[in-house]
C-alpha positions in Angstrom: 11.8 -20.2 -4.0 8.2 -19.3 -4.7 7.1 -18.4 -8.2 6.3 -14.8 -7.4 8.9 -12.9 -9.5 7.5 -10.2 -11.6 7.6 -11.2 -15.3 6.9 -8.4 -17.7 5.6 -6.2 -14.9 3.2 -8.9 -13.6 3.2 -11.1 -10.6 2.3 -14.8 -10.7 -1.5 -15.4 -10.9 -1.7 -16.7 -7.3 -0.4 -13.4 -6.0 -3.2 -11.5 -7.6 -5.7 -14.0 -6.2 -4.4 -13.4 -2.7 -4.4 -9.6 -3.2 -8.0 -9.7 -4.4 -9.1 -11.8 -1.3 -7.2 -9.4 1.0 -8.8 -6.3 -0.6 -12.3 -7.8 -0.5 -12.0 -7.7 3.3 -10.5 -4.2 3.2 -13.0 -2.7 0.8 -16.2 -4.7 1.3 -18.9 -4.1 -1.2 -16.7 -1.9 -3.4 -15.4 -2.6 -6.9 -11.7 -3.4 -7.0 -9.9 -3.7 -10.3 -6.2 -4.0 -11.2 -5.2 -1.5 -13.8 -3.8 -2.7 -17.1 -0.1 -3.4 -17.5 0.2 -0.3 -19.7 -1.3 1.9 -16.9 0.7 0.1 -14.3 4.3 0.8 -15.3 4.6 4.1 -13.4 7.1 3.0 -10.8 5.0 0.9 -8.3 4.6 -2.9 -8.2 0.8 -3.0 -8.8 -1.9 -0.3 -9.2 -5.6 -1.0 -8.5 -8.6 1.2 -8.6 -11.2 1.1 -5.8 -14.8 2.1 -6.4 -14.0 3.3 -9.9 -12.3 6.3 -8.3 -9.4 5.9 -5.9 -6.0 4.5 -6.9 -4.2 2.1 -4.6 -0.5 1.4 -5.0 0.4 -2.1 -3.9 3.8 -3.4 -3.0 4.3 -7.1 -2.1 7.2 -8.6 -0.3 7.9 -12.3 -0.1 9.3 -14.6 2.5 10.8 -11.9 4.6 11.5 -12.4 8.4 8.4 -12.6 10.6 9.2 -9.3 12.2 9.6 -7.4 8.8 6.0 -6.0 8.8 6.6 -4.3 12.1 9.8 -2.4 11.1 9.2 -0.2 8.0 7.8 0.3 4.6 9.8 1.4 1.6 9.2 3.7 -1.3 11.2 3.6 -4.5 13.7 6.4 -5.1 11.3 7.8 -7.8 8.2 7.8 -5.7 8.8 10.8 -3.4 8.8 13.1 -6.5 5.5 11.5 -7.6 4.1 12.1 -4.1 5.3 15.7 -4.2 3.7 16.2 -7.6 0.4 14.6 -6.3 0.6 12.0 -9.1 1.0 9.0 -6.8 -2.0 7.0 -5.5 -3.6 8.4 -2.3 -3.5 4.9 -0.7 -0.6 2.5 -0.5 -1.0 -1.1 0.5 2.1 -3.0 1.7 1.7 -6.8 1.8 4.1 -9.4 3.2 3.7 -13.0 2.0 5.0 -16.1 3.8 4.8 -19.0 1.4 1.6 -18.6 -0.6 -0.4 -16.7 2.0 -0.5 -13.1 3.2 1.3 -12.8 6.6 0.6 -9.1 7.2 -0.6 -6.0 5.4 -0.6 -2.2 6.1 -2.8 0.4 4.5 -1.2 3.9 4.4 -2.8 7.3 3.7 0.0 8.5 1.5 -0.6 12.2 1.5 -1.4 12.3 5.2 2.0 10.6 5.7 3.8 12.9 3.4 2.5 16.0 5.1 3.4 14.9 8.6 6.6 12.9 8.6 10.0 14.5 9.2 12.3 14.4 7.4 10.2 14.5 4.3 10.5 11.5 1.9 12.6 13.5 -0.6 15.0 14.5 2.2 15.6 10.9 3.5 18.7 8.9 2.7 18.5 6.6 -0.3 19.3 3.0 0.4 20.5 0.8 -2.4 20.1 -3.0 -2.7 21.1 -4.4 -6.0 19.3 -2.5 -8.7 16.7 -1.1 -6.3 17.0 2.3 -4.6 14.5 3.2 -1.9 13.7 5.3 1.1 12.2 3.9 4.3 9.5 5.1 6.7 9.4 3.3 10.0 6.0 1.8 11.2 6.4 3.9 14.4 6.6 7.1 12.2 3.4 6.1 10.4 1.6 5.7 13.8 3.0 9.0 15.0 1.8 10.7 11.8 -1.6 8.9 12.0 -1.0 7.8 8.5 -1.4 4.1 9.1 -5.1 3.5 8.5 -5.5 -0.2 8.8 -3.4 -3.3 9.5 -4.1 -7.0 8.7 -2.7 -10.4 9.7 -4.0 -11.8 6.4 -7.3 -12.8 7.9 -8.8 -9.7 9.5 -8.4 -5.9 9.4 -8.1 -3.5 12.3 -8.3 0.3 12.1 -5.1 1.8 13.5 -5.9 5.6 13.4 -8.9 6.9 15.4 -10.3 8.6 12.3 -8.9 6.0 9.9 -12.3 4.7 8.7 -13.6 8.2 8.1 -10.5 9.2 6.1 -10.6 5.9 4.1 -14.2 6.6 3.2 -13.4 10.1 2.1 -10.7 8.8 -0.2 -12.5 5.9 -1.8 -16.1 7.3 -1.7 -15.9 11.1 -1.8 -19.3 12.8 -1.1 -20.7 9.6 0.4 -19.2 9.7 3.9 -22.4 9.4 5.8 -23.8 6.7 3.5 -20.9 4.2 3.6 -19.2 2.6 6.6 -16.1 0.6 5.6 
């Protein structure tokens, strides 16, 4: 078993190192900071701020089957209400680790997804696994909704949605769309 368990709302240091490396490739040239633990207990695994502006919710999964990143993403039972209230981060990064390295990652435009998937997150069945309660969104649904902005194999990023780069730029650098190409 890898030492990745959250202790006091924190991952092991190596997890943060891997997330930073992954995000440097996703947001080149932009500031990327993890929020403090006090700011980061609002129901997601990790929260970061990109470019001093845009919040990024990060959920990490460890040693899942190789096909797991191609199936679905999960939101905690409390998160659909946060999304409905527009208090959730506009971007969500789901990361799958194998051993000590990132195996896959998906960047989601949260509010684009919420506006286009059916049934809505709040109307989806709640699944329970131990103490966790969550709702799922299939990767195919994210594609159909054009909410999947980028995907990574842990080494390189590709843009999934035709307008994914433009939307990502509007989210992390409002007012600078023409000046910045991510």
